[in-house]
N, C-alpha and C positions, 0 to 999 in steps of 0.2 A: 609634508604630511600635515593635515589639520590636527589640531589638538582635540583629543577626546574630552567630552564633558566630565568624565570621571578618570582622567589620567593621573597616575600616581606621581608624586614629587620624587626628589632624589633619595628620600628616606623610605620610599615604598608606601607612603601615606597618601590618601586622596583628599586634598583640600575640598571643603564644602563652603561655598560662599553664603553669606547671610541671606542673600536674595533667594538662593536655592533652598535653604533651610526654611524660609518663610513660605515658599511655594509648596514644599513638601508637607509642612505643618504636621510633624510627627506626633503620635500619641505618647510615645516614650522616647527619651534620649538617654544614651549612655556616654558619659564623659570619662576621661582618664582619671585615675586616682593618684597618679604620679607623673610628674613632668620633670625632665632632666634640668638640672641647673639651680633649682631653688627649692628649699624644703617645703614651703607652702604654696608653690606655684599652681598645683592642681586645684587647691581650694580657692585661690584667687581667680583662676580660670572659671571654675564652677560659678562663683559669685558674679563674675562679669557676664556670663551667659544668662543666669537667672535674673539679674538686675538690668539687662540691656533693654532700654525702652522699645527698640525695634522688634524685640522678640516676645513682648508681653502677651501677644495674642496667640502664641503657639499653644496648642492643646497640652503638650507635655509640661510646659511651664505653668499654665493655668491650673492643671490638675495635680501638680506636684510630682510628676513622673519623670524627674531628672535624677539619674543614678550615676554614681561613680563606680566604674568597673574596676575591681581589684587588679592591680598590675599583673599579678601572677596568672590571672585568667583572661586578660585582655587579648593577648596575641599568642595563645598556646596552640601548638600542633602536636601535643602529646596525649597521653592517656588522661591528662587533666582537662581535656576539652569537655568531658562529662561534667566536671565541676562548673565550667563556664555555662553550660546549658542549664544546669540546676540553678545557678545564680540568676541568669536572665529570666528563667521561668518563674522563680520566686519573686523577682522584682516586678514582673509584668502581671502575674496572676495572684500574687500575695500568698502563694503556697508552694511547697516543694513539689518537684516533679514526682510522679508515682514511681 
């Protein structure tokens, strides 16, 4: 069976190559605010993304639209999904959802 372009890894995450990210050129990027194993790993990852020379032409980086999604909101399937929507709406539009 051929691999899907968006096939999840063994943790259920879908890796995104740098080349695909450049091709997509997102207006907004959401990164994790917590990474297992190291206290400041998420901040280091954010800094690596923002400082990566290959990613400097991405709209999200140029416009300062790189946000760290709070861990409690990142993968929720509960009533807290509403909080996730409000967080994303505020980050993207600069205002809370009505």
